[in-house]
KOLVEX-83016 format. One record per residue (C-alpha): x, y, z; chain. Coordinates in Angstrom, 1 decimal. Layout:
<recs>
((X Y Z) 'A')
...
</recs>
This chain:
<recs>
((-6.4 -17.4 6.6) 'A')
((-6.9 -14.5 9.1) 'A')
((-9.5 -12.6 7.0) 'A')
((-9.6 -9.5 4.9) 'A')
((-10.3 -7.0 7.6) 'A')
((-7.2 -7.4 9.8) 'A')
((-5.6 -4.3 11.2) 'A')
((-2.9 -4.5 8.6) 'A')
((-3.8 -5.0 4.9) 'A')
((-2.9 -8.5 3.8) 'A')
((-4.0 -8.3 0.2) 'A')
((-1.6 -9.8 -2.4) 'A')
((-1.6 -6.6 -4.6) 'A')
((-2.1 -3.8 -2.1) 'A')
((-0.6 -5.4 0.9) 'A')
((3.1 -4.9 0.0) 'A')
((2.4 -1.3 -1.2) 'A')
((0.5 -0.5 2.0) 'A')
((3.3 -2.0 4.1) 'A')
((5.9 0.1 2.4) 'A')
((3.9 3.3 2.7) 'A')
((3.3 2.4 6.4) 'A')
((7.0 2.4 7.0) 'A')
((7.2 5.9 5.4) 'A')
((4.4 7.1 7.7) 'A')
((6.0 5.6 10.8) 'A')
((9.3 7.2 9.9) 'A')
((7.6 10.6 9.6) 'A')
((5.7 10.2 12.9) 'A')
((8.9 9.0 14.6) 'A')
((10.8 12.2 13.5) 'A')
((7.9 14.4 14.6) 'A')
((7.8 12.6 18.0) 'A')
((11.6 13.1 18.5) 'A')
((11.2 16.9 17.9) 'A')
((8.3 17.1 20.3) 'A')
((5.3 17.4 18.0) 'A')
((3.8 13.9 17.6) 'A')
((0.8 15.1 15.6) 'A')
((-1.2 12.9 13.2) 'A')
((-2.5 15.8 11.2) 'A')
((1.0 17.2 10.5) 'A')
((2.2 13.7 9.7) 'A')
((-0.6 13.3 7.1) 'A')
((0.4 16.6 5.5) 'A')
((4.1 15.7 5.3) 'A')
((3.2 12.1 4.2) 'A')
((1.1 13.5 1.4) 'A')
((3.9 15.9 0.2) 'A')
((6.4 13.1 0.2) 'A')
((4.1 10.7 -1.8) 'A')
((3.2 13.3 -4.4) 'A')
((6.9 14.2 -4.9) 'A')
((7.7 10.5 -5.4) 'A')
((4.9 10.3 -8.0) 'A')
((6.1 13.5 -9.7) 'A')
((7.8 11.7 -12.7) 'A')
((4.5 9.9 -13.5) 'A')
((2.5 13.1 -13.2) 'A')
((4.9 14.9 -15.6) 'A')
((4.6 12.1 -18.1) 'A')
((0.8 12.1 -17.8) 'A')
((0.6 15.9 -18.3) 'A')
((3.1 15.7 -21.3) 'A')
((0.8 13.0 -22.8) 'A')
((-2.2 15.3 -22.4) 'A')
((-0.4 18.2 -24.0) 'A')
((0.7 16.2 -26.9) 'A')
((-2.7 14.5 -27.2) 'A')
((-4.3 18.0 -27.7) 'A')
((-1.8 18.7 -30.5) 'A')
((-2.2 15.4 -32.3) 'A')
((-6.0 15.0 -31.9) 'A')
((-6.8 16.9 -35.2) 'A')
((-4.6 14.5 -37.1) 'A')
((-6.3 11.5 -35.5) 'A')
((-9.7 13.0 -36.3) 'A')
((-8.7 13.6 -39.9) 'A')
((-7.7 9.8 -40.2) 'A')
((-11.0 8.8 -38.7) 'A')
((-12.9 11.1 -41.1) 'A')
((-11.0 9.7 -44.0) 'A')
((-12.1 6.1 -43.2) 'A')
((-15.4 6.9 -41.7) 'A')
((-17.6 4.8 -43.9) 'A')
((-15.0 2.2 -44.9) 'A')
((-15.5 -1.0 -43.0) 'A')
((-13.5 -3.4 -45.3) 'A')
((-10.5 -5.2 -43.9) 'A')
((-7.9 -3.3 -46.1) 'A')
((-9.3 0.1 -45.0) 'A')
((-9.3 -0.8 -41.3) 'A')
((-5.8 -2.0 -41.5) 'A')
((-4.7 1.2 -43.3) 'A')
((-6.5 3.3 -40.7) 'A')
((-4.7 1.4 -37.9) 'A')
((-1.3 1.8 -39.6) 'A')
((-1.9 5.6 -40.1) 'A')
((-3.0 6.0 -36.5) 'A')
((0.1 4.1 -35.2) 'A')
((2.2 6.4 -37.4) 'A')
((0.7 9.5 -35.7) 'A')
((1.3 8.1 -32.2) 'A')
((4.9 7.2 -33.2) 'A')
((5.4 10.7 -34.6) 'A')
((4.4 12.3 -31.3) 'A')
((6.3 9.7 -29.3) 'A')
((3.3 8.6 -27.2) 'A')
((1.5 5.3 -26.7) 'A')
((-2.2 4.9 -27.2) 'A')
((-2.3 3.4 -23.7) 'A')
((0.3 5.7 -22.2) 'A')
((-2.1 7.7 -20.0) 'A')
((-4.0 4.6 -18.9) 'A')
((-0.8 2.8 -17.8) 'A')
((0.3 5.8 -15.7) 'A')
((-3.1 5.9 -14.0) 'A')
((-3.0 2.1 -13.4) 'A')
((0.4 2.6 -11.7) 'A')
((-0.9 5.5 -9.6) 'A')
((-4.2 3.9 -8.6) 'A')
((-2.8 1.1 -6.3) 'A')
((-0.5 3.7 -4.6) 'A')
((-3.5 6.1 -4.0) 'A')
((-5.6 3.2 -2.6) 'A')
((-2.7 2.2 -0.4) 'A')
((-2.4 5.7 0.9) 'A')
((-6.0 5.6 2.1) 'A')
((-5.5 2.3 3.9) 'A')
((-2.5 3.7 5.8) 'A')
((-4.3 7.0 6.8) 'A')
((-7.6 5.3 7.6) 'A')
((-5.9 2.8 9.9) 'A')
((-2.9 4.6 11.4) 'A')
((-2.4 2.4 14.6) 'A')
((-1.7 -0.6 12.3) 'A')
((1.3 1.1 10.8) 'A')
((2.6 3.6 13.4) 'A')
((3.8 1.8 16.5) 'A')
((3.7 4.9 18.7) 'A')
((0.0 5.4 18.0) 'A')
((-0.8 1.7 18.6) 'A')
((1.0 1.9 22.0) 'A')
((-1.5 4.5 23.1) 'A')
((-4.2 1.8 23.3) 'A')
((-2.3 -0.1 25.9) 'A')
((-2.8 -1.1 28.7) 'A')
((-6.5 -0.3 28.0) 'A')
((-6.9 -3.0 25.4) 'A')
((-5.4 -5.8 27.5) 'A')
((-7.5 -4.8 30.5) 'A')
((-10.6 -4.5 28.4) 'A')
((-10.1 -8.0 26.9) 'A')
((-10.0 -9.4 30.5) 'A')
((-13.4 -7.9 31.2) 'A')
((-16.4 -10.3 30.8) 'A')
((-18.7 -9.3 28.0) 'A')
((-16.3 -6.7 26.5) 'A')
((-16.3 -8.3 23.1) 'A')
((-20.1 -8.2 22.9) 'A')
((-20.1 -4.7 24.2) 'A')
((-17.6 -3.5 21.5) 'A')
((-19.8 -5.0 18.8) 'A')
((-22.6 -2.5 19.7) 'A')
((-20.3 0.4 18.5) 'A')
((-21.4 2.2 15.4) 'A')
((-18.4 1.2 13.3) 'A')
((-18.1 -2.4 14.7) 'A')
((-20.0 -3.8 11.7) 'A')
((-16.9 -3.2 9.5) 'A')
((-15.1 -5.8 11.6) 'A')
((-17.9 -8.4 12.1) 'A')
((-15.9 -11.1 10.4) 'A')
((-13.0 -10.6 12.8) 'A')
((-15.2 -11.3 15.9) 'A')
((-16.3 -14.6 14.4) 'A')
((-12.9 -15.6 13.0) 'A')
((-11.3 -18.8 14.4) 'A')
((-8.2 -16.8 15.4) 'A')
((-10.5 -14.6 17.6) 'A')
((-12.6 -17.4 19.0) 'A')
((-9.5 -19.5 19.4) 'A')
((-7.9 -16.9 21.7) 'A')
((-5.0 -15.7 19.5) 'A')
((-3.9 -12.7 21.6) 'A')
((-2.5 -10.5 18.8) 'A')
((-5.6 -11.0 16.7) 'A')
((-7.9 -10.1 19.5) 'A')
((-5.8 -7.0 20.3) 'A')
((-5.9 -5.9 16.7) 'A')
((-9.7 -6.3 16.5) 'A')
((-10.3 -4.3 19.7) 'A')
((-7.9 -1.5 18.4) 'A')
((-9.7 -1.5 15.0) 'A')
((-13.1 -0.8 16.7) 'A')
((-11.7 1.6 19.3) 'A')
((-9.8 3.6 16.7) 'A')
((-13.2 4.3 14.9) 'A')
((-15.1 4.9 18.2) 'A')
((-16.8 8.3 18.8) 'A')
((-16.4 10.4 21.9) 'A')
((-19.7 9.2 23.3) 'A')
((-18.7 5.6 22.8) 'A')
((-15.4 6.2 24.6) 'A')
((-17.4 7.5 27.6) 'A')
((-19.7 4.5 27.5) 'A')
((-16.7 2.3 28.2) 'A')
((-16.3 4.0 31.6) 'A')
((-20.0 3.6 32.3) 'A')
((-19.9 -0.1 31.4) 'A')
((-16.5 -0.8 33.1) 'A')
((-15.8 1.8 35.8) 'A')
((-12.5 0.1 36.8) 'A')
((-11.1 1.0 33.4) 'A')
((-11.7 4.8 33.8) 'A')
((-8.0 5.5 34.4) 'A')
((-6.9 3.5 31.3) 'A')
((-9.5 5.2 29.2) 'A')
((-8.4 8.6 30.3) 'A')
((-4.7 7.7 29.6) 'A')
((-5.5 6.4 26.1) 'A')
((-7.8 9.4 25.3) 'A')
((-5.2 11.8 26.5) 'A')
((-2.6 10.5 24.1) 'A')
((-5.0 10.1 21.2) 'A')
((-6.3 13.7 21.7) 'A')
((-2.7 14.9 21.7) 'A')
((-2.0 13.0 18.5) 'A')
((-5.3 13.8 16.8) 'A')
((-5.6 17.5 17.7) 'A')
((-5.0 19.6 14.6) 'A')
((-5.7 23.4 15.1) 'A')
((-8.3 22.5 17.8) 'A')
((-10.1 19.9 15.7) 'A')
((-10.1 16.2 16.5) 'A')
((-9.3 14.7 13.1) 'A')
((-10.4 11.2 14.3) 'A')
((-14.0 12.4 14.2) 'A')
((-15.9 13.2 11.1) 'A')
((-17.0 16.8 10.5) 'A')
((-20.6 15.6 10.6) 'A')
((-20.2 14.2 14.1) 'A')
((-18.3 17.3 15.2) 'A')
((-21.0 19.6 13.9) 'A')
((-23.7 17.7 15.8) 'A')
((-21.7 17.6 19.0) 'A')
((-20.8 21.3 18.7) 'A')
((-24.4 22.3 18.1) 'A')
((-25.6 20.3 21.1) 'A')
((-22.9 22.1 23.2) 'A')
((-23.6 25.5 21.8) 'A')
((-20.1 25.8 20.4) 'A')
((-20.7 27.4 17.0) 'A')
((-17.1 28.2 16.5) 'A')
((-16.4 24.5 16.3) 'A')
((-19.2 24.2 13.7) 'A')
((-17.2 26.6 11.5) 'A')
((-14.0 24.7 12.1) 'A')
((-15.6 21.4 11.3) 'A')
((-17.1 22.7 8.0) 'A')
((-13.8 24.2 7.0) 'A')
((-12.3 20.9 5.9) 'A')
((-15.1 19.8 3.4) 'A')
((-15.4 23.4 2.1) 'A')
((-11.6 23.6 1.6) 'A')
((-11.7 20.2 0.0) 'A')
((-14.3 21.4 -2.6) 'A')
((-12.4 24.7 -3.3) 'A')
((-9.0 23.0 -3.7) 'A')
((-10.5 20.3 -5.9) 'A')
((-12.1 23.0 -8.1) 'A')
((-8.8 24.8 -8.4) 'A')
((-7.0 21.6 -9.2) 'A')
((-9.5 20.8 -12.0) 'A')
((-9.1 24.3 -13.5) 'A')
((-5.3 23.9 -13.6) 'A')
((-5.5 20.6 -15.4) 'A')
((-4.8 20.8 -19.2) 'A')
((-8.1 21.3 -20.9) 'A')
((-9.1 20.2 -24.4) 'A')
((-9.5 23.1 -26.8) 'A')
((-13.1 23.0 -28.1) 'A')
((-12.0 24.8 -31.3) 'A')
((-9.4 22.0 -32.0) 'A')
((-12.1 19.4 -31.4) 'A')
((-14.9 20.8 -33.5) 'A')
((-14.4 17.9 -35.9) 'A')
((-14.6 15.3 -33.2) 'A')
((-17.0 12.4 -33.8) 'A')
((-20.0 11.6 -31.7) 'A')
((-18.1 9.2 -29.4) 'A')
((-15.3 11.7 -28.7) 'A')
((-17.9 14.5 -28.1) 'A')
((-19.7 12.2 -25.6) 'A')
((-16.4 11.4 -23.9) 'A')
((-15.5 15.1 -23.6) 'A')
((-18.9 15.9 -22.2) 'A')
((-18.6 13.1 -19.6) 'A')
((-15.2 14.4 -18.6) 'A')
((-16.6 17.9 -18.2) 'A')
((-19.4 16.7 -16.1) 'A')
((-17.1 14.6 -13.9) 'A')
((-14.8 17.6 -13.4) 'A')
((-17.8 19.6 -12.2) 'A')
((-19.0 16.9 -9.9) 'A')
((-15.6 16.1 -8.3) 'A')
((-15.5 19.2 -6.0) 'A')
((-19.1 18.4 -4.8) 'A')
((-18.3 14.7 -4.2) 'A')
((-15.1 15.6 -2.3) 'A')
((-17.0 17.9 0.0) 'A')
((-19.6 15.2 0.7) 'A')
((-17.0 12.5 1.4) 'A')
((-14.9 14.8 3.6) 'A')
((-18.1 15.7 5.6) 'A')
((-18.9 12.1 6.4) 'A')
((-15.4 10.5 6.7) 'A')
((-13.0 11.2 9.6) 'A')
((-11.4 14.7 9.3) 'A')
((-8.0 13.1 8.9) 'A')
((-9.1 11.7 5.5) 'A')
((-10.4 15.2 4.6) 'A')
((-7.1 16.7 5.6) 'A')
((-5.4 14.3 3.3) 'A')
((-7.7 15.3 0.4) 'A')
((-7.1 19.0 1.0) 'A')
((-3.3 18.5 1.4) 'A')
((-3.3 16.4 -1.7) 'A')
((-5.2 18.9 -3.8) 'A')
((-2.9 21.8 -2.7) 'A')
((0.2 19.7 -3.5) 'A')
((-1.3 18.7 -6.9) 'A')
((-2.2 22.3 -7.7) 'A')
((1.4 23.5 -6.9) 'A')
((2.7 20.6 -8.9) 'A')
((0.4 21.5 -11.8) 'A')
((1.6 25.1 -11.9) 'A')
((5.3 23.9 -12.0) 'A')
((4.5 21.2 -14.6) 'A')
((2.6 23.6 -16.8) 'A')
((5.5 26.0 -16.8) 'A')
((7.9 23.2 -17.5) 'A')
((5.8 21.9 -20.4) 'A')
((5.1 25.4 -21.8) 'A')
((8.9 25.8 -22.1) 'A')
((9.2 22.7 -24.2) 'A')
((9.6 23.1 -27.9) 'A')
((6.9 20.7 -29.0) 'A')
((7.8 21.0 -32.6) 'A')
((11.4 20.0 -31.8) 'A')
((10.1 17.2 -29.7) 'A')
((7.9 16.0 -32.5) 'A')
((10.8 16.2 -35.0) 'A')
((13.0 14.0 -32.7) 'A')
((10.2 11.5 -32.2) 'A')
((9.7 11.3 -36.0) 'A')
((13.4 10.5 -36.5) 'A')
((13.2 7.9 -33.8) 'A')
((10.1 6.4 -35.3) 'A')
((11.7 6.3 -38.8) 'A')
((14.8 4.5 -37.4) 'A')
((12.6 2.0 -35.7) 'A')
((10.6 1.4 -38.9) 'A')
((13.8 0.9 -40.9) 'A')
((15.1 -1.5 -38.3) 'A')
((11.9 -3.4 -38.2) 'A')
((11.8 -3.5 -42.0) 'A')
((15.4 -4.9 -42.2) 'A')
((14.6 -7.5 -39.6) 'A')
((11.4 -8.5 -41.4) 'A')
((13.4 -8.9 -44.6) 'A')
((15.9 -11.1 -42.9) 'A')
((13.2 -13.3 -41.4) 'A')
((11.5 -13.7 -44.7) 'A')
((14.7 -14.7 -46.3) 'A')
((15.4 -17.2 -43.5) 'A')
((11.9 -18.6 -43.9) 'A')
((12.3 -19.1 -47.6) 'A')
((15.5 -21.2 -47.1) 'A')
((13.4 -24.0 -45.5) 'A')
((16.6 -25.5 -43.9) 'A')
((14.6 -28.4 -42.4) 'A')
((14.3 -30.0 -45.9) 'A')
((17.7 -28.9 -47.2) 'A')
((19.1 -32.5 -46.9) 'A')
((16.3 -33.8 -49.1) 'A')
((17.5 -31.9 -52.2) 'A')
((18.9 -34.3 -54.9) 'A')
((22.6 -34.1 -55.1) 'A')
((22.7 -33.6 -58.9) 'A')
((19.6 -31.3 -59.1) 'A')
((20.2 -28.4 -61.4) 'A')
((18.3 -25.9 -63.4) 'A')
((18.4 -26.8 -67.2) 'A')
((18.2 -23.2 -68.3) 'A')
((21.3 -22.1 -66.3) 'A')
((24.9 -22.6 -67.2) 'A')
((27.4 -23.8 -64.7) 'A')
((29.0 -20.3 -64.6) 'A')
((25.5 -18.7 -63.9) 'A')
((24.9 -21.2 -61.1) 'A')
((28.2 -20.4 -59.4) 'A')
((27.5 -16.6 -59.7) 'A')
((24.0 -17.0 -58.2) 'A')
((25.3 -19.2 -55.3) 'A')
((28.1 -16.6 -54.6) 'A')
((25.6 -13.7 -54.6) 'A')
((23.2 -15.6 -52.3) 'A')
((26.0 -16.6 -50.0) 'A')
((27.3 -13.0 -49.8) 'A')
((23.8 -11.7 -49.0) 'A')
((23.1 -14.1 -46.2) 'A')
((26.6 -13.8 -44.7) 'A')
((26.3 -10.0 -44.8) 'A')
((23.0 -10.0 -42.9) 'A')
((23.7 -12.8 -40.5) 'A')
((25.2 -12.4 -37.0) 'A')
((27.9 -14.9 -36.0) 'A')
((26.4 -17.7 -34.0) 'A')
((22.8 -16.8 -34.9) 'A')
((20.2 -19.2 -36.5) 'A')
((20.7 -17.3 -39.8) 'A')
((24.5 -18.0 -39.6) 'A')
((23.9 -21.7 -39.0) 'A')
((21.4 -21.8 -41.8) 'A')
((24.0 -20.3 -44.1) 'A')
((26.5 -23.0 -43.2) 'A')
((24.0 -25.7 -44.0) 'A')
((23.2 -24.0 -47.3) 'A')
((26.8 -23.6 -48.3) 'A')
((27.5 -27.3 -47.4) 'A')
((24.7 -28.6 -49.6) 'A')
((25.5 -26.2 -52.4) 'A')
((29.1 -27.5 -52.4) 'A')
((27.8 -31.1 -52.5) 'A')
((25.4 -30.3 -55.4) 'A')
((28.3 -28.7 -57.3) 'A')
((30.5 -31.8 -57.0) 'A')
</recs>
């Protein structure tokens, strides 16, 4: 096994998703390169727009669930209040049945929102993997590291030198992996690219100080990477915190403002995003129990903390990740406005009425099926051949017996599908009844 920190994600769950998203990112960058603007920042923005458009159906379902949940919560709370102090088995079963009926009435699943979040979570994690490690998935960016990487590998002590870089600790396992120590060329190249991709400007310059013969290769690679990473004058490969320190030391206060713009924009767009999300009406939830009140308070606190946390993360992570957060929040906000308008146009009463009819049909169908299965179980066809041939009920006349058999046969034949177990059971029953009659 090559290890968990390879250039490309090799996880069994996220690996295939990351690979697919990597193809999308490479396609976007390929198009930008062909039209003469090979820019990672622009590629991230377009990539974010594409991904959120693809997830639009899930987002609509989730928001519809939230809207319907706000409308049905009073009914759920009334059921909970009804059975509040009743802990016996019959009461608990009745409460569960009434709760299921409410969910069926509104056409939603108790786990509906969770399932949608579970589907989206691996996609969002995979997005981070692609953006955080662009050279692994975009061939054009990876090519920028050559011939530097090959020439650096040939230098004595280069491996030990790279391990002194600030981000090299993330890839410590790769330097000790048997593929690295065994001289697998592609593995060594990937490891060097991983570290160089996270290197700061000062660390790039230290390569020239350590290996002067590689100055031309370093300038070539840095020239391409600066072209790819330059977004409105900001190097998105560096974190805003690093850019601020570097700008202050150089006396370039305009760069300080530019570097702080991304975490500030991230906080503002996240705050707008939270405000646009469907909010629970406190008036509708005045009867909520202690557990629900605690959950609502936790959600409110988390919504307040999200903008602050996003600003902190975007300040310390590479600016490219912050750009993704900002772009994602802007896209989500636009989506939310469109979705809110779409949902507000929905006739929820009509939707609920349709869901009630669907639920009623399902219950009727389930009831008929249960009746058939109960009848089938009562037949006990396994022991049908053990019935005595001349067995009869003393209190019944022959005419009454024949009428009962005919009625029973008509019932089972009417409800049994041709070729089904019920149909075969009917045949067995009719055969034995005929023998008993003889």
